C-alpha positions in Angstrom: 82.9 42.7 -84.2 84.4 46.2 -84.1 84.2 47.8 -80.6 83.4 51.4 -82.2 80.2 50.4 -83.7 78.3 49.6 -80.5 80.0 52.3 -78.6 79.1 55.3 -81.0 75.6 53.7 -81.0 75.5 53.9 -77.1 77.0 57.5 -77.3 74.4 58.6 -79.5 71.7 56.9 -77.4 73.3 58.3 -73.9 73.3 62.0 -75.3 69.7 61.8 -76.9 68.7 60.8 -73.2 71.0 63.2 -71.6 69.0 66.0 -74.1 65.7 64.6 -73.1 66.2 64.9 -69.2 67.7 68.4 -69.7 65.2 69.8 -72.1 61.9 68.2 -71.6 59.0 69.5 -69.0 57.0 66.4 -69.2 57.8 64.0 -66.1 57.2 61.0 -68.4 59.3 61.8 -71.2 62.1 62.6 -68.7 61.7 59.3 -67.6 61.8 57.8 -70.9 64.9 59.6 -71.4 66.4 58.1 -68.4 65.5 54.9 -69.7 67.4 55.6 -73.0 70.5 56.6 -70.7 70.4 52.9 -69.0 70.0 51.1 -72.3 73.2 52.7 -73.5 74.9 51.5 -70.5 73.5 48.2 -71.2 74.6 48.3 -74.8 78.1 49.4 -73.6 78.0 46.5 -70.9 77.1 43.7 -73.3 79.6 45.2 -76.1 82.5 45.2 -74.0 81.4 41.6 -72.4 81.5 40.3 -76.1 85.1 42.1 -76.8 86.7 41.0 -73.8 85.2 37.4 -74.2 84.6 37.2 -70.5 84.0 33.4 -69.4 81.9 34.5 -66.9 79.8 36.9 -68.9 79.8 39.3 -66.2 78.8 42.2 -68.6 75.6 40.2 -69.4 74.7 39.6 -65.8 75.3 43.4 -64.9 72.8 44.1 -67.8 70.2 42.1 -66.4 70.6 43.6 -63.1 70.6 47.0 -64.7 67.3 46.0 -66.7 65.5 44.8 -63.0 66.5 48.2 -61.4 65.2 50.3 -64.2 61.9 48.2 -64.2 61.4 49.2 -60.4 62.5 52.3 -60.9 59.9 53.1 -63.6 57.4 51.4 -61.4 57.8 53.8 -58.7 58.4 56.8 -61.3 55.0 56.2 -63.0 53.3 55.9 -59.4 54.8 59.2 -58.5 54.0 60.9 -61.7 50.2 59.6 -61.5 49.9 60.8 -57.7 51.5 64.2 -58.9 48.9 64.4 -61.8 46.0 63.5 -59.9 46.9 66.1 -57.0 48.1 69.1 -59.8 46.3 68.3 -62.9 49.7 68.5 -64.7 52.8 66.5 -64.8 55.2 69.2 -65.9 58.4 69.3 -64.2 58.5 73.0 -63.7 55.4 73.1 -61.5 56.6 70.5 -59.1 58.6 73.3 -57.5 55.3 74.2 -56.0 55.4 70.8 -53.6 58.7 72.5 -51.9 58.4 72.5 -48.4 57.5 75.9 -46.7 60.2 78.0 -44.8 60.0 77.2 -41.0 59.1 80.8 -40.0 55.9 80.8 -42.2 53.0 79.6 -40.5 50.0 77.8 -42.2 46.3 77.5 -41.2 45.6 74.1 -39.9 42.5 74.1 -42.0 39.9 73.1 -38.9 38.1 76.3 -39.5 38.5 78.1 -36.3 40.4 80.9 -37.6 43.4 80.4 -35.7 47.0 79.1 -36.5 48.4 76.2 -34.1 52.0 76.7 -35.1 54.5 77.5 -32.4 55.6 80.9 -34.0 51.7 82.4 -34.9 51.2 85.7 -32.9 48.3 86.6 -35.3 45.2 85.0 -36.9 44.8 84.1 -40.5 46.6 86.9 -42.6 44.8 88.6 -45.5 45.4 86.8 -48.7 46.7 89.8 -50.6 49.5 90.5 -47.8 50.4 86.8 -47.4 53.7 85.3 -48.9 54.0 83.8 -52.3 54.2 80.3 -50.8 51.1 80.9 -48.9 49.2 82.2 -52.0 50.2 79.4 -54.1 49.5 76.8 -51.4 45.9 78.2 -50.8 45.0 78.0 -54.4 46.3 74.4 -54.7 43.9 73.4 -51.6 40.4 72.8 -52.4 
């Protein structure tokens, strides 16, 4: 067997996965693209193991290890995507930037209904929604 055939196929798989990670907006499609990249690595490991005629079959053993790690990664990744979808209503990767932590200088109301901020730097009560920073407005829209 020529080493070029599986190597070219692995390069095509890896490039397809890389394009999917960089161009897709849906988190599930990004996870599928990462799996394509991992399968390209697995194909290379097995192809080089056969080409080198390794007595220990270390390439195949590493492939099994990579498959186990990929299965765990998909399980955790899907759990995170489902949690984000339940909270946001979308699994769009660009909208995940809304979940970034706010700056330390910004204060958010504690939500207990008394109208006071209990943060260390809060000198005034609640700000008007029209004059609030953009992060606060997005945070206020997301809370039910």
